[in-house]
N, C-alpha and C positions, 0 to 999 in steps of 0.2 A: 820523944821522937815517934812518929807514926810507924806502925808496923807495915810490912809488905802486904800488898793486896792479895786476897785469897781468890784464886781462880776456880770457877766451877768446872765440873767434868766436861760439860758441853763446850765451854770456852777453850779448854785445853785441846779438845778434839778438833775444834775449828782451827786453832792455830797450827796444830800438827798437820791437818789436811792441807792448809795453805803452804806450809813449809815443804811438804812433799810435792806439791804441785810445781814448785819452783826449783826443786832439786831432785836428787836421786835417793831411792830407798837405802842404797848402800852407804850413803854419807849421812843419813839421818841419825840423830842421837838425841837422847833425853837432855843432854847438856845444851845442845844447840837450841832445842825447843825452850828450855828454861831461860836461856839468854834472850830469846825473842819476847818472852813473857815478862822479862825483868825480874825473875825469881831464881831460886836455886833448884837443883835436881831433886833434892830431898822432899821439897814441897809437892813435886809431881808424883813421886813414888808413894805418896799418901793416897793417890787416886788409882795408880797402876803399878803393879808390883815389878814390872820389867818393861823393857822396850818392846818386846814381842807382844805382850799383853796390850800395850798402847796401840801398836800397829794393827792388831786384830780388831780393836775397838773402832779404829778409823775405817777399816774396810767394812765393818758391820754397819756403820752409819751409811755408807754408800748403798748397801743392800736394803736398808730400811727406806732410803729415798726411792729406790727402785720399786719397792712394794707399797709405797704410800698411795692409797687410793686405788690399788689394783683390784679389779673385779674379774675373776676368771670367767671366760666365755668360751662356748664351743665344746668340741669333743676333747678327749684327753691329749691328742697330738697338738691341737690348737692351743690348749692351755699351756703346755710346756713351751711351745714356740713363742707365745706371747710373753711368757715369763723370761725366756732367754733373751728376747729382743729388748725387753725393759732393762735387764741387767747390762746388756751390751751398750745400750744407749746411755745409761747413767755413767758407766765407766768411760764411755767415749768422750763425755764432757770433762772427765777427770782422769786422763790416761795414765798419769803417774801412779795413781792409786790402784790401777789394775794390776801392776806388778806386785804391789803390797798384798793384794788379795790372793794372787796366784802363789806367792811365796809363803805367806803366813796364814792363809785362810782367814776365817773369822769365827767369832763366837758371840752369841747374843741374840737379841730380838730379830734383827734382820736375817741372820742365818737361819733361825728357826722358821721364820715365815717362808723363806725360799724352799727349805727342805720339806716343810709341810705341804706346800703346793705341789711340788714334784711328786712326792709320795702319794698324795691324793689322786693326782692325774694318772699315775701308774696303776693304782688300784682300779681306776675306772677303765683301764685298758683291757682288763680281763686276765692279766698275768696272775699266777698263783702267788700268794703272799710270800712264800719262801724264796721266790726269785726277785722280788721287788728291791730289797736292799742293794743287791749287786747291780741291778739295772740302774738304780738311782746313782750309784757311784760312777758308773760309766758315763752317764749323762752329765753329772757334775764335772767330771774331769774334762769332758769334751767342751762344755761351755766355758769353763775357766781357761782352757788352752786357747780357744778361739778368741775370747775376749782379750787375753793377755797379748796374743800375737798381733791383734789389730791395734791395741793400745800402744804397743811398741813402735809401730809405724807412725802413730799419731804424735809421738814425742820427738820425732826427728825434725830438726830445724829445716826450713825451706831450702836453704842452700845445700845442706847435706842430702836432702831428698833428691834434688836435681842432679847432684853428683852421682848418687846411686842409680838414678834413671839412665844417665849417660853411660855408666859402667855396664848396666844391664843391656843397653842397646849394642854396645861394643861386643859384649860377651856373646849375645845371641846372633846378631846380624853379621858379626865378623867371624863366625865359626867356620872352620875348614870343612867343606862338604864331604871330602873324602874321609876325614877322621870322624866327623859328626854328621852323618847323612840325615838322620832323623831330625836333628836340631836345625840343620840348614833347610830342610823341607818345610818345617813348621815355623820357622823363625819369625815371619811377619805376623803370625797369629798368636804366638806365645805372649802372655801378658805378665808384667811384673807382679810381685806379691802385693803391692799396694793398690792394685786395680780392682775395682768392683767388689770390695770385700764384703759388703752387706749381702749381695747375692750369693757369694761363696759361703758365707756364714749360714744362710738359710738353707742352701742346698745340702751342705754337709750335715746339718742337724736333721733335716727332713729325711735324708737317707738313713740315718741312724734310727729315727723313729719308725720309718717304714719297715726296717728290719725287725723291730720289736713287734709291730703289727703282724708281720708275716709269720713270726714265731707263734703268736697267739692263735692265728687262723689255722696253723698247721696242727694244732692240738685237736 
């Protein structure tokens, strides 16, 4: 009787990514992945010691994709912005995996490439070395939060998105002007969370980087 096929690490990660694209991270399990591959969980644990380690490896593959062929250009702010947009775009094509990255982080070559690029850019900003790790952490948290928030909108089904838009319109345009005078005043100009997210992403990141630049100049 022939033995079961031995799956490579890359094949396991491909299958895990596809399973996550069609489901939720909360319901993902090594047992479900093993069933998709036609094997048992123990064979997968030879590659990854835990579900968390597996999910971190999936997220790291996305970061590696974002960094593939990346050539830093411009000043330090442009470098960080370019990197953030690459990460945003690659998770935008796989929004379910953005939640995995936000929750479990990542570890591996992709993560090292991203961290290295941000740290190098911050060193070029003129910040003293002792401040750079904390500044890096704030940038990483900001990018991860923006990416995860945008991806969350991207995973909503069209009919649910339309329901949400209708609820938004009712909430904003139907506000009692006596109780909510500011909301009533700006109602026709207030936009839902899903609108123009790329511009919002860039503006929020730019404001944060401008603050760092201002701190450097103040020295």
